[in-house]
N, C-alpha and C positions, 0 to 999 in steps of 0.2 A: 533551486536545483533545476537541472535541465531534464527534460523528459521527451522520449521519442514518441512520434505519432503512431496511431493505431494502423494496422494493416487493413485494407479494404476487405470486408466480409459481407457477402451479399444475401445470405439467408436472412429473411426478415426476423426470425426468432433470434438470430445471433445479434442483430442490430438492436433488438429490444432488450437483449440480455444486459445484466448489470455487472457482470464480472467478465474477465477476459479468459477464463478457463473454459470448463464445460458447462457454463451456465445456461446453454441452450436447453439442457435437460435437467441438470442439477446446478448448484452453485448458490452462494449467498447473493443478496440483492443490494445494489447500490440505490438506496431509496432517496428520492427527491421529495423530502417532507414539505418543503416550503416552495410555493409558487412565487418566485421572485420576479418582479416587474422592473426590468433594467431600463436605465436611461443613459444618455451620453453626455459627458462633459469633455469639451475639446480645449486643449491648451495648444501652445505653439507646436509641440512635437508629439503629443500623446492624444489618443482617443481613449478616454477613461470611461468604463462602463460600471455603473453603480445603481443602487435602488434607494428608495426614499429613506429607509431607516438609517442609512449611513451617509446622508447627504452632507452634513456638516463636516464629518471626519474626512470625506472625500476631497473637500476643498483643501484641507491641510495636506493630504496625500498628493494632490495635483501640484501644489507649490513645491513639495519636496521632490517630486518626479522631475520637474523642470530644473531644479537646482542640481540634481544628480546628472541630468543630461549635460548641463553646462560644465560640471566638473569633469565628467568622464570623456566628453568630446575633446576637451582641451588636453587632458592627460594622454589619451590614446590617439589624438590626432585624427579623429574620424567624426563624420556626421551621418545620421541615418539616411538611407536611400528612400525611405517611405515612413509614413506615420506609424507610431508604435502603439499597438493595442495593449491596454492594461485593464484587467477585470478585477474588481475589488469586492470582497465579501466582508460583512460586518463581524463575522466570527469564524473560527475554524469549523464549527458545526455546520455553518452554511457552506463554507468552502469545500467541505467533504462531499457535498452534493453536486459539484460542478460536472457538467457534461463534456468538458474539454478533454477529459481522459476517461476511458472506460474502467480503469482500475480503481481500487480502493485507495483512499488517501489517509495515511496514518497520521497520528498526532505529531510525529517527528518531521513532517513535511510542512515547512512554513511558507512555501510558495513554489511555483515552477514556471519555466519558460519552455513552451512546447515547440516541436520542430517545424510544423507545417507553415505557420505564419508568424512564428516567434512571439505568440501571444503570451503575455505574462498574466498569471492568475495567482492571487494571494489573499489571505484574510488580514484584517487588522489584528495586530498582536495586543496583549495586555499592556498597553503603553505606546504612545506615539514614537518614543525613542527607539524601541525595538522594531516598530513598523518601519521607521526610517532606514534602519539597518537592512531589513529584509528587502525593502524596495530598492535600495542601492545595490544589493547583491543580485537581484533579478535583472535590473537594468544593465548591470555589468555583463550578465549573460547575453542580453539583447545586443550589446556592442560586440561581444565575442562572436556571436552568430553572424552579425552583419559584416564585420570585418573579414571573417572567414569566407563568406559568400563573395565578397568583392575581389578576392584573389582565387576564386574557384576551389575553395577548400570547404571541408565539413567540420564544424566545431564539435558536432556530436561524436565524431570519431576519436576525439582526444580523451585521455583518461580523466577520471574524476578529480584526482589530486591537482591536475593541471588546470581544469576549468573551474572547479569549485574553490580550490585554494586561492586562485587568482581573484575570483569574485569576492571572497572574504577579505583579501587584502585591499581591494579597491573600495570596499564598503566600510571596513573597520580601520584601515590603516595598518601600520606595523604591528607585529604580534602583541596581543594584549595579555592580561594576566591569565585568562582562561586558556588560550593557546599555549602560553608558556608553561602552564601546569601540565599539559599533556606531554610536551617534548621534554621537560625537565624530569618528569617521572620516568619516561622511556629511557632517558640517558642514565638515570640512577639505577635502572634494572637491566642495562645493556640490551635495550630493545629498539634503539634508534634504527630506522630503515636507511638503506642506501637509496639512491635515486631509482634504481631498477626495482627495488623492493616496494616502492610506493604503489605499484600496481596491485600488490597483494591486498585483498579485502580486509585483512587483519588491521591495516593502518587506515584509520578514519581519514578520508580525503580532505574534509574541511579543515581539521586542525593541523595535520601534518603538511598539507598543501599550503595553508596559510603561513606556517612557520618557515617553509622553504622559500616562498615568494618574498617574505619579509627579509630573509637573509640576502636573497639575490638583489632585491631593490636597494638594500643598504649598501651593497658593494657596487652595483652597476647603474643605479638610478632608476627612477620610475619610467624613464623613456624607453626602457627595454620591453615594456608590456606591449606597446603597439608594434614593435619590431618582431617580437616572437610570435604574435598573432598573425602577422603577414608572411611569416616564413612558411614555405610550402612543405608538405609531408605530414603523414600521420604519426610519425615517431616523435613524441613530445620531448624526449631527452635530447635527440639530435637537434631539435629546434633550439633548445636552450644552449647546447654546446656551440651551435653556429653563432648565436647572438653574443654569448659571453666570451667565446674564444677559449674556453676551458673544457677539459674532458669531464665526463660524469664522475670518475673517481676523485678528481681534484675538487669539484664542487661539493661532493659528499664529505670530503675531509675537512674543508673549510667550514661547512655548515655544522658538522658535528663538533668541531672545535669551538664554535661560538656559543654552544649550549651549555649552560650551567647544570650540573647534575644535582638532583635532589638528595640531600643528606638523610640519614636514617631519622625516623620520626622520634621526637622527644616527648610526645604525649603518651603517658601510660593509660591505656583504656581497654575495656572489655569489648568483645564483639558479640553479635547475636548469631543464632544458628543458621545453618543452611548455606554458608558461604562457599562450600566446596562445589555445590551445584549451581551457583549463581555468579554472574559478573556484575549484577546491578542490585543494590539494596537502596531504594530511593525514598524520599519524602517521609522521614521518620516522624512518628507521633507517639509520645510516651505517656503512659497512664499516670494519673495524679500521684500514686505512691511509688512510681518509678520501677515497678516490677515487670511491666509488659510493654512491648514496643510494636506498634502497627507500622508496616512499611509496604512499599510496592516493589515487586521483583519479577524477573523473568525466569525464576528458578526452574520451572517445568519446561522451559524452552519453547513453549507454545504461545504464550501471551504474557502481558503484564498483569499480574494478579495482586490482590491484597492479602498479606500474611500477618499473623500475630506471633510473636516469639517472646520467650522469657528473657528478660534482660540480665538476670543474675547468673545464668549458666549458658552453655553453648549448645543447648538442645535444639533440634530441628523445629522450625516454626510450623504453625498450622495455617492452611489456606482458609481465608474468610470469604473472599469474593473472587470468582474466576470469570474471565471474559473469553476463554478459549471455546469450549464446547457449550458454555452457557451464554446464550445470545442476548441476555437481558440488557446489558449496557453497551452503548457504542464506544465509550471511552471512559477510562478512570483518570485521565488527564495527568499522567505521571510526570510530565515535564513542568507544568506550571502550578500544580496544586498539591497540598498535603492535607490530611484530615486532622481531627482533634477529638480527644476524649472529653466527655462531660465531667463536671466537678465530682460526681460520685464514682466515676470509673465504670459505670454500667452501660453507657451508650457511647457510640463512636459516630461522628459526623464526617461525611466526605462529600465532595462535589463531583458529579459525573455528568455524562451526556447520555440520554436515552431517547430514542426515536427522534433525534435531531434537536431535542430541547434540553435546557438546563434542569438538572434535578439535584436536590439536596437529599442525601440518603442518611437516615439515622438507623444504625445497626445496634440491635440488642446484643451485647457482647456475650451474654450467658448462653443464649439459644440460637444466635445467628439470624433471627428474624429481622426484617427490614421494613422501615416506614419511609416511603418515598414522598417527597414534596416537590412537585413541579413548579417552576418559577418562570412563567411565560413572558414576564416583563423584561427579562434580561436574556441575552443570547447564551452566555456561559457564566458559570460561577467558579470561584477559586478560593482555596484556603479558608474554610469556615473556622470560627473561633467562638467558644461558648461564653456566655455571660456568667458571672459568678453564681447566680441563682439557677442556672440551667434552663431558663425559659426562653432565651433568645440566642441568636448567633449573629456575629458580624462577619460579613463576607465581602470579597472583592468581586464585582460583577462587570461584565463586558456588555455594553449596550450602545448600539449605533457606532461601533468601532472604537469607543472610548471606555476606559476603565474608571470605576468609581467605587465607593464604599456604600454598603447597604446593611441594615439591620433586619433580620427576619425573626418574627415571633412565631414559635412553633404551634402554640395552641390555636391562635386565630389565623394562622397561615397568611400573614400579611407581611409585605415588604416595604421598608421605609428607606429612602435614599438619604445618605449622609453628605456626600460630596457630589458636585456637578460641575466639572471643568475638564479641559483637555489634558490635564496632567495625569501621569500614571499614579494610581493609588492601589497598591497591591499588598498582599501578605499581612492582613490585619491581625492583631492580638489584643484581646480584651484584658484590661488590668484587673488584679484581684479585688480592688475596691469598687469596680464597676463604673468608675468615673471617666476613664480614659481609654482610648484605643491607640495603640502604637501600630504604625504601618510603614511600609517602604514607599517613598514617593520621590519624583524628580522635580517637584514644585520649587524647591529651594535652589536648584542648579540649572533650571531651564527657562527659556523664554518662548511663549507661544507666538508672539509677533514675529520673532526671528526664526521660529521653529528650530531653536538651538536646544539640544538635549544633553544635560549633564548626567552624572552618575546618580543612582538612587541613593537617598539618604533616609534616615529614620525620622519620622514625624510623629507628633503626639496630638491627637484630636480630643479636645474637651467636649464630652457629650452634653454637658449642660449649656455651654455657650456656643459650641460649634467652631470655636477658634482652633487654629492649627499652628503649632510652634515646632521648631526643630528640637531634636533631642538635646543638642548643645550647639553653641554658636558656630563651631567649625563646620557644621553640616550645611551652612549656607554658602560655603566657598566653592564655586564651580570650578576654579582652576585646579583644585586637588582632584586627582583622577580616581582615587579609591572609592569603591562602592560600599554601601551599607544596606544589607537586606535581611529579611527573615527575623524580625524582632520577636523576642519571647520574654515574658516577665519573670522575675525572680518570685518565689512564693510569697515574700513579704511585700512585693510591689515597690521596693525601694531601688531596684536596679533593672536594667534591660540588657538581655543578652542579644547579640546579633552577629552576623557574618560580615566581615570586612576584608578587603584585599590590600590592607596596609602592607608595606614592604613588598608589594607586587605578588603576595601569596595570600590566598583566602584562608582565614582562620576564624575561630569563634572568640568574641570579645564580650566583656561585661562592663557596663558603665553605670556607676552609681548616680542617681538623679540629683541628690542633694549636693554632692561635692564635685561631680564631674569626673571622679577618678575612673580611669580606664585600666582594665586588667585583661590580659590575654589568657583565654581558657585552654585553647589547644595550640599545639605547635606542629601541625602537619606540614611536612616539607613540600609535598606536592600541592595539597590544598584541601579545604573543606568545600565541597561543591556538589550540586546535582548535575543533570545532563547539560544544562546551559549555565552561563555565568550567573543568572538570576533565579535559577530554580530553587525552591525551598529545600533546605538540607539541615535544619536545626529544630529541635524541640526541647523544652524544659518541663519537667514534671511539676505540676501545680502545687503539690504538697511537699515532696521530698527534695525538690531542686535538682534531681538527677538530670544530666544533660545527655541527649542523644544527638548524634550528628553523622552525616554521610561524608566520608573522606575518600578521596581519589588516590589509589595506590596500586602500583603494578598493573595499570590498565583496567582496574575494576573499581566499582563504587561499593564501599563497605561501611556498615554502620558501626560507629564506636560509641561506647558508654563511659562517661566519667561522672563521679559523684560530686556534684556541686562545683565549688571553686577552690578546692583544697590546695591545688598546685598551680594556681593562677599566678601570672607574673605581671607586675605593674608596668604599664606602658605610658610613656610621655607623648603628648600630642606633638604634631609637627614633624614626625619622622618621615613622612611621605613628601617628596618634592613636588611642587606644583608643576603643571604643564607649562613648558617654556613657551613664551609668546614669541612670535616672529618679530625680529628687529626691523624688518623692512615691510613695505606694503606687500601683501600677499600677491604673488604672481600666478597662482593656480597652476604651478608646474609640477608640484608633487602632491601625492595623496594627503600627506600630513598637513601641508599648507591648506589644501582644499577643505579638509575637515575642521580646521581651526577657524575658517571664515564662513559663518552661516549666511551672510548677506549676499555674496556674489552669486548671481544666477537665480535668486529667489524672486519670483514675480509676485505681484499683488493678486489676491484672490478674486477681485472683481473684474479681471480681464478675461475670464474664461467664458466660453459659449456653451449653452445647454441646448440639447436637441433630444427629440424622441429616439428611441432605439430603432434602427433599421434592421428588420429581421429577414430581409431578402436572402435567397440562396445564392451563393457565389462559388465559383470553382475553388475547391480546396486542394485536391490531389489528382494526379493522373497516374493510374497504375502503369508500371513499366511494361511496355508491349513485349509480348513473347511470340517468337516464331520458331516452330519446330517441324521436323520432318517425320513422316510415317515410317513404319518398320516393315512394310510390305506384308502384313498379316491379313490383308484383304478387308480389314475393318477400318474405316476412316480413310481420309485422303492422304496424299503424299506430303502435303504442306498444310500446316495449320497456324493460325495466329490468333492471339487474344489481346484485348485491350479494354480499359475501363476508366471511369472517372468518378470522383466523389464531389458532391456539392453540399454546402451547409451554410447556416447563418454563423455569425461570428462566435456566438456562445456555444455552437454545436447542439443546441436544443432541437433543431430540425436538420435532417440530413436526407439527401437523395444520392443513392449509389447505383451505379450501372456497370455492367460487364457484358462484353460481346466476344464471341468466338466465331471465326470464319475459317474456311478451308476449301479444298478442291473436291470435297465430297459432301453429300447431304448430311452424313453423320457428324460432320464437323461444326455445323451451324448451331449456335445457341445464343440466347440473350436473356438477361435478367435485370430487373430494376427493383428497387425498394425505397420507399419513402417512410421515414420514421419521425416521430416527435416525442420528446421526453422533457416535459416541463412540470411534472408533478408525480404523484403516486401512480396515476394512470399513464402508461406509455402505449402508444398505438402506432400502427404502420400499415401501409398498403404495399403489396408485392405482386409481381406478375412476371411472366416470361415463358420461354419455351426452351426445352433441352432434351436431347436424346439420352437414353440409358440402355444398358444391355445386361441381360442375364447370360453370361458367357457359358457355353457348353451345356445348355439346357438338355439337349439330347446328343448322345454319342453312339456311333456304330462303327464296326470294323468287319471287313470281309476279306478273308485270306484265300487267295487262289493259288494255282500252281506256279504262275509266273509273276503275279503282282498282288499287292495288298492295298485295299481301298479303305481309307479312314474318312469318316464323315462327321463333322462337328456342326451342330445346329444351335445357334444362339437366338434368343428371343429379344427382339429390339422393341423398346418402349419409346414412344414419342409423346413426351409430357408437355402440355400447355396448361397454364394455370393463372389464376388471379384471385386475390382475396384480401381480407382485412385481418390483422393480427393485433391482439391486445394483451396487456399485462398489467395487473394491479399488485402493487407491493404493500402488504400489510406492515411489514417491518423488514429487518435485514435478513430474516430466515424464513419468512412465509410469504407466499405469493400465489396468485391465480394467473394461469395462462389460458387464453381463449383465442380461437381462430374460426373464421367463416370464409368460405371460398368456393370456387368452382374449378373443375379440372376436366380436361379431355385427355385420354390416353389412347394412343393408337398403337397397334401391334403388327409386327412383321417377323417372319422367320428369315434368318440369314444363315444359309448353309454353305459351308466351305468344305469341298471335297478334294482330297489329295490322294493320288495314286503313285505308289512307289514300286520299283522292281525289286528283285531279290537282293540286290546290292544296296538297297536303300536310296537309290537315285530317284528323283521326282520324274515321273513319266508325264503326268498331267495334273493340273489343279484348276478348279473352277470355283466361282462364287456366285450363288444364286439367291435372290431375295424374292420371297413369295408372301402373299397375304396370310395372316394368322387369324386371330379372333376379330370380331367386330369391335370397332372403337367403343370405349367406355366413357360415358358422360356422367359426371357425378357432382352433386353439391356436398360439400364437406363441412364439418364442424369439429371443434375440439374444446374441451374444458378440462383443465388439469390443476390440481392443488399440489404445490411443491413445498416441502419443508426440508431445510438443510442447515444443520449445525456443525457439519464436519470440519475438522481442522486438518489441513493438508501439510505434509512435509514436502521435500523437493521432488518426490517421486509418486506421491499418492496420499490419501487420507490416513490419519493415524488415530483420530479420536472423534467422537460425536456420532451423529446419525443422520440418515437421509430417508425421505419418503416421497414417492410420487404416485398419486392416484389420478388416473387419466381415463377419459371416455371420449372416443372419436367416432361419432356416427357418420355414415355416408348415405346419401339419398339418391335414388335414380332407379335404373332398371336392375341394378345389382345392389339392393340395400343390405347393409351390414353395419355392425358396430364393433369397433375394437375397444377392449377394456384392458387396462394395464395397471398392475399393482407392483411397485418396485420398492422394497424396503431394505435398507442397509444399516448396519450397526458396527461401530468400531470401539473396542475396549482396549485398555492398557492395564492388564492385571499386574504386570511386573515390568518395570522400566528396563529396557526400552522395547519390550515386546508388545505388538499390537495383534489382537485377534479381530479379523474382519469377516463379517458374515453378510450374505446377500440372499434374499428370497424374492423371486420375481415370477409373476404370472401374466401372460398375455393371452387373451381369449378373443376369438373372432366369432361374433354371434349374429344371428339373423338368417334370413332365407338365402342370402347371397354369400354366406361365409365361406362356402367351399368352391366358389367360382374359380376356374383355373386361371383367369386373367389377373387375379390378385397376387401381389408379391408374397412369396413364402415367408412364414414367420421366422425361420431360422437362417435367413441370409446373414452371413457373418458368423457362422457356427463356430469357427476357430476362436473367436473372441468371447464366446459364451462358455464353452466346454473345451478346455485345452486338450490337445491330442487328437482332435477331429477336424476335418475340413470337408467341404461339400463333395469334392471329387472322390476322395477315398471312401467317404460315407456311401456315396452312390454305388461305388464298386462293391462294397460289402453288401449293400441292400440288393443289388441286382445279381450278385454272384461274380466271383473272380474270373470265371470262364465265359461269362456272357458276352455275346457279340453285339448286343445293343442294350442301351440303358437310358432311361429318362430321369434325369435328376429332379426335374419339376414334379414328376409323378411320385417319386420316392419321398419328396419333401412335403407332399400335400398333408396339411394338418391345420386344424382350426384352434387348437389349444397348445400352449407351451408353458411348461413349468420349469423353473431353474433354481438351483441352490448352489452357492459357492461358499466355501470356508477357507480362510487363508491365514497363515501365521506370518507376520512380517517383523523384520528387525533390521535396523541399520548395521552395516558391517562394522563400522568404527565403534558404534554404540555397544556392540557385544563385548568390546574390549574395555570401554570406559564406564559401562553400566549407566549410560545416559542416552538421551535421544539425540545422538551425535552422528551426523552423516559425513563428517570430515569437511575439509575446506576446498578440495579440488573437485573430484567427481563424486557426487553423492551416489552411494550404492546401497541397495536394500536387498536382503536375502528373503526368499519366500518359500513356504511349503504349502501345498494346497490340495483340496479335494473338490472336484466339480461334479455336478450331476444335473441332468436335464431329461425331460420327457416331452415328446410331441405326439399328439393323438387327435383323432377326429371322431365325433359322434356319428354313428351310422343311423339309417332310418329304423333299423331294428332295435336301436338303443345300445348296441355293443360298442366297444371302443377298439380302434386299431392303433396300438401304442408302440412307439419307438423310443428306446432309452439310449442315453449317452452318459457314460460315467468315466471318470479318470482321476488319478492321483499323480502327484509329481512335486517337483521342486525347481527352483531357479532363482532369478534375480532381476532387479531393475536398476538402471543407471540413468542419471540425468546428464546428458552430454550436450552442452551448449543450449540448454533449454528444451531439448527433445528427450523424452523418456523412452528408453528402449527396454523391452522385456524379453528375456531369453529364458526358456523353460525346457525341462525334460519331463514329458508327461507319459504315463502308462495308461492307455485306454483299456477299459474293461469290457466294453460292448462292441468290439470290432475284431476282425481277424486279418492278419495276426495281431496279437495284442502286446507287441513289444514296445520298447520305449521310443518316443517320438520327440524330436527336437523342434521347438517352435520359436519364431521371432515375431514380435508385435511392436509397433510403434504407437505406444499409448501409455498414459499414467495408470497407476493402480486404480481399479474401479472403486 
């Protein structure tokens, strides 16, 4: 996938932050659990960055990368203008820790190509064949970006279906069985999009884009890809119209006409509960007696969780493990793994990732307790399967970028490796007699020397001899395109169930070992499938033989249940046509020809150069210069300009960011810099700079005479100069420590603007005078904060979880004081889709200098704390509506602040659907609230001078283009007059 680069942010805390939202204060952490020591492998066109653990697999990837370059450069008629960076990770758990992007990387992201330097970052997948596909997909993106730049265009401005769909075609070839499943199902339910509708997020860009480009390439040839990429303009459809000479409606009509509709399903099966609230029921695992099914689902719309449901009725399932507000697991691996029941039905085993490590989780089904087994010798685990005696499990493990089989003994917590080769060995299943492990592998259809990868087939591993044989001889025929995955044993051990895409549609089949007889168990017209073509989607009960499978229908993944093989149909082998071989020497002019020829462009592995990693900082981005004019309000110059630059090493583990502002007035000059390093749990940085700030309208006065009115507005100008060290330690994804040490000088000046107007309102005279204020303040500063955040956010604010920040900020110098902050927030969902949000906050300024007038008031930004109030009207109330002079600073003086907010939140669309549903266009949330606050100061006599702020009201929030706008009507209780006040804020929900 392609990913845009981050915007320059200069506050050092922001650069140390681990998420791209409000992680400066709250936010979950992007933890770098592993300190990876990268090296450089140079090929003819690529600079490949890797670390020791994945060294062997990296050589395979380097050879594949050069082969992809040879293929795509010929097909697209383009060569790179510069060397292409490629960063490889041994597993997705390592990949999720990358510094190339500040955002979190979900399991669904198999790689990305970023904007700034077109750097490709990706993990090794469970199998070199899938790694080859992802690598080709991302290198296709690099070509798209480079071609677009060569004609002064921006590939990132093109829609996902255009970019991602084309990359899928260039890396997979014409539409395969998985893509065909999507569009065939859409056609059968009258949901096929037009070209213009492809921009709608309802249509998955990878699959529908792949299908469209497959159709266009069949009609107009693969030569159209280079042409359409070189066509100018950001309108993707017009580009296609220009190259093909057809209109969008014509292309839509021919595309739809080429798609075969899925017929109604012929398999009679039961379904499990909760499907009304879910679009995904994945990775089924059925209990030995067939009465219960474990599965993964996004039913609550907040995360992928583990559920258990009764397979005999349609009752709603019960949640077993949650990853939304429960931060325990990083991932449940819903794409590549399924769990398994033990032979007694009392325990359930699943593979997960916790704190960046592989963990095998054994769940006591009766009480929900968990026994976790960390396996540090492998990067990730997939698809555990119990031995018949319940003492061991066979798993597929990813180590050094390669997948192999392992046996884990529960009592001794020892791991033994069964296979050790570059072939894909996944989805193991232990036979009922304990002698054999069935698994999916590409060893029968692939060649490591040629790096040619055929479809997965079922293999049988004899545990006594270690020998591996195919399930049947046809499994060794690489020319046959159909896959065989997800083997499951029949209760008597005489047959193996598996998923195959014979006849170009994935269904469940049953093969008898002794006779080789093949029977089709399901007849799903779209297909039996998980998220990807090789995701686990089948389970067979160990005792009853009941079959559970995930079927794709009407755009959703649903679990079906059938009892054994009562309605199975006998199938004869040979019904799938082999892949047609080219009758002439491959000319590498089409994608199909290129994919059939593994040798062309494939270099030898001993031709590459190895070098140490060069971590020098180099220019990354230059912030777009900004030039603006003043407004004539006497503050700041008439002309201002700002510019900045960002530097970093190639992995972005270290960065230097700068920003400058200049102008025609002293108030316009500012400069900031920040250096940060993020290579482990400890992140640290150095920051410094100078910048002016202003408390506008600190004092106001008005004098009315018989002939003129004089208005005087005095603002307090702050001149900040600072430098310091900031640090952050991540315990895990939800807990961290923030620390800071630094020095600061703050200068002060009064800026008084006087305006005299006559009785008609015409300006008679205006002046601007700057005069000294307080003596400059020199301070040494420190900060220590503990942050805990499990909140789960919707598109406009948090809806579930909790947040806590405990902070101490002492300052030393002539004005010693300590700020103490306690900020606790909680979000409940008592009834979907309603959320109750509550916040309690206390900020106290303690010490002998706590009441010094030079310190910034605690309630700056009052309108964001208690709605219905703002500083100007508050001061008017405090001073009196008829007062001729008022000091806002004096009225806001206080060293203690207490705040409480309660809010009821509900998505507008969700109120109609009774789900956590914000709609597809503009997410809107309705709110009702009660706010309260108090500001007070302890006097020498021990009494308190207290000011209260209270309000109630209602309103809403909307996410418009990524910006959350809050509009409220608030009724203040402690102000005069206390009528309704309309307010607007640009912020997400607190």
